[in-house]
C-alpha positions as CSV (number, residue, x, y, z in Angstrom):
1,V,3.8,13.9,-39.8
2,D,4.4,13.9,-36.0
3,A,5.4,10.6,-34.5
4,P,3.2,9.4,-31.6
5,A,4.7,10.2,-28.3
6,P,6.5,7.2,-26.8
7,P,4.7,5.6,-23.9
8,R,5.9,7.0,-20.6
9,A,8.0,4.6,-18.5
10,R,6.8,3.8,-15.0
11,I,9.1,4.3,-12.0
12,Y,8.6,2.7,-8.7
13,R,9.5,4.4,-5.5
14,F,9.6,2.4,-2.3
15,A,11.3,3.0,1.1
16,S,14.2,5.4,0.0
17,Y,14.7,3.7,-3.3
18,R,13.7,4.1,-6.9
19,L,13.5,1.2,-9.6
20,E,13.4,2.0,-13.3
21,P,12.2,-1.0,-15.2
22,E,13.2,0.5,-18.6
23,T,17.0,0.7,-17.6
24,R,16.8,-2.0,-15.0
25,K,18.4,0.3,-12.5
26,V,17.7,0.7,-8.8
27,T,19.1,3.7,-7.0
28,D,19.0,4.9,-3.4
29,A,18.0,8.3,-2.1
30,R,21.5,9.7,-2.9
31,G,21.2,8.4,-6.4
32,V,23.7,5.6,-5.8
33,A,23.0,2.5,-7.8
34,V,22.2,-0.7,-6.0
35,D,23.9,-3.6,-7.6
36,L,21.4,-6.3,-8.4
37,T,21.6,-9.6,-10.4
38,G,19.0,-10.1,-13.1
39,A,17.1,-12.5,-10.9
40,E,17.2,-10.2,-8.0
41,F,15.8,-7.4,-10.1
42,D,13.0,-9.6,-11.6
43,L,12.0,-10.7,-8.1
44,L,12.0,-7.1,-6.7
45,Q,9.9,-5.9,-9.5
46,V,7.4,-8.7,-8.9
47,F,7.1,-7.6,-5.4
48,L,6.7,-3.9,-6.4
49,D,4.0,-4.8,-8.9
50,R,2.1,-6.4,-6.0
51,P,2.7,-4.4,-2.9
52,G,1.5,-5.7,0.4
53,R,0.4,-9.0,-1.2
54,L,1.5,-12.3,0.4
55,L,3.2,-14.3,-2.4
56,S,3.9,-17.9,-2.0
57,R,7.3,-19.5,-3.2
58,D,5.3,-21.1,-6.1
59,Q,3.8,-17.9,-7.2
60,L,7.1,-16.1,-7.1
61,L,8.8,-18.9,-9.1
62,D,5.9,-18.8,-11.6
63,L,6.2,-15.0,-12.0
64,T,9.9,-14.8,-12.2
65,Q,10.8,-18.0,-14.1
66,G,7.7,-19.5,-15.3
67,R,8.8,-23.0,-15.6
68,E,8.4,-26.5,-14.1
69,R,10.6,-26.9,-11.1
70,D,11.4,-29.1,-8.1
71,P,8.9,-28.6,-5.2
72,L,12.0,-28.2,-2.9
73,E,13.4,-25.4,-5.1
74,R,15.1,-22.8,-2.7
75,S,16.2,-20.1,-5.1
76,V,13.4,-17.7,-4.0
77,D,14.6,-18.0,-0.5
78,V,18.2,-17.3,-1.5
79,L,17.0,-14.3,-3.7
80,V,14.9,-12.9,-0.9
81,S,17.8,-13.2,1.5
82,R,20.0,-11.4,-0.8
83,L,17.5,-8.6,-1.4
84,R,17.1,-8.3,2.3
85,R,20.8,-7.9,2.8
86,K,21.0,-5.2,0.0
87,F,18.1,-3.2,1.3
88,S,18.8,-3.6,5.0
89,D,19.2,0.0,5.9
90,T,15.8,1.3,5.0
91,G,15.3,2.7,8.5
92,D,11.7,1.6,8.4
93,G,12.3,-2.0,9.5
94,P,12.6,-5.0,7.2
95,L,11.5,-4.6,3.6
96,F,10.4,-8.1,3.3
97,K,8.2,-10.2,5.8
98,T,8.3,-13.9,5.9
99,V,5.0,-15.6,6.7
100,R,5.5,-19.0,7.9
101,N,4.0,-21.6,5.5
102,G,2.8,-18.7,3.4
103,G,5.5,-17.0,1.6
104,Y,6.9,-13.4,1.4
105,Q,5.4,-10.0,1.5
106,L,6.9,-6.6,0.6
107,T,6.2,-4.3,3.6
108,A,7.2,-0.9,2.1
109,R,4.7,1.4,0.6
110,V,5.1,1.6,-3.2
111,E,4.4,4.5,-5.3
112,T,4.3,4.2,-9.1
113,V,5.1,7.4,-11.1
114,E,5.3,8.0,-14.8
115,S,8.8,9.1,-16.0
116,H,9.0,12.3,-17.9
117,A,11.8,11.0,-20.1
């Protein structure tokens, strides 16, 4: 009996990068890995799942941590700052836009492709 084919993994392409959720790996155009913490990876994936959408700090905390928190929680700001630094050389301008009193927005175009693994 043939086993069902495993579901294909999705891969995100944005700016000159590629994110693979299955392996939790991000690589640049040359295939060099971008070193991200677990929290940075989770936040980046939230943005890639919602390209172009303005996401408030609260939404980002709910989507990444899903817990009760201090309304003055700044961890999202720190993570966005670290992601900006790690993805600063996109050539297309900043990857993340800050909207005053609104939140953050991923400005890069995102393509989702099925992996053929």
